[in-house]
C-alpha positions, 0 to 999 in steps of 0.5 A: 440629512434632513431628506435621508430622515424624511425618506427613512420615515417612509420607507423602513430597513431591517437591522440586516438592511432588508426592506421592512415592508410592513413597516414602510406602509405604516405597520399593522395600525397604519394599515388599519387607519388607511382602510377602516374608514373605507370599510366603514363606508362600504359595509354601512352603505350595503346594509343601509343603502343610505348614503349620508349615515355611511359617510358620517360613519367613515368620517368619524373613524378617521376623526377617531384615529386623529384624535387617539394619535392627538392623545397618545402625542405620537405622529399626527401626519399619516392620521391627518392625511388620512383624515382629510382624504376621507373628508374630501371623498365624503365631500364629493360623494355628499354633493353629488349624492352618489356613492360611487363618488366616494371613490372618485377622488382616488381616480385623480390621485392615481393618475397624478402617481401614474404621471409623476412616476413616468415622468420621472423615468423619462427624464432619467430621475427615476422616482425610486432611485431618489427614494431608495438612493437616500434610504441607502446612503447612495445620494444621487451616486447611482446616476453615474452607474448606467446599470443601476440607473436602468435597474431603478428605471425598471423598478419605478416602472413596477411602481408605475403598474400599481396606479395604472392597475388600479384605473384599469380595474376601477374605472369599469366598475365605477362606470357600471355603477357597482359600488360594492365591487369598486369599494372591494377593488379599492381595499384589495388593490390599495396598501398591499399592492403598494407594498408588493411593488415597493418590495419588488423594486427594492429587491432588483435595485440592491447594490451587487455585494462586494466579492469576499476576500479570501486568506490568500488575498488578504496576505498578499495585500499585506 
């Protein structure tokens, strides 16, 4: 029950059982909270070409979101996690004195996700099978069905493509010292790309619908 509750806090479904993509990524507020600090940093740096003020602005926005959650007595998990990420990015960039290092931590995070997702497939415990299985109430029963196990593996491969694409596109921009391009790519390939992969994975792993029973068959079963 605790596992299902934890998974459900991340993956939301609509009343008809379909995936609510927007709610699953934190809703509009979650999108703003996860994106605005990076937007502030990028815009401030492009305008001023000063690293420290840009970092201060980004951290200040993240801190404001966390304080707003605290005042409203809402869940602090998402805001605190986001704030921690911003602080790490800011610290790395401040210590190196290089604006592009604001995005360096993201490379490590994406590499970690990439490795974890691939390992989960190779050991036949695909990540999306574990996540969606709990949300759908399947538990681990899907592992007994080779077809469903393969579908969950395929869905997880689609999820693997997200951090893989991020690294493939953003690493050359980092090496080229293209802060504007790197920051823009990070925003575009952030939550929207993850949400798309999550939706596609949900759709291709939908359980087969039970065959409809007609009036004649119902009469026979009586």
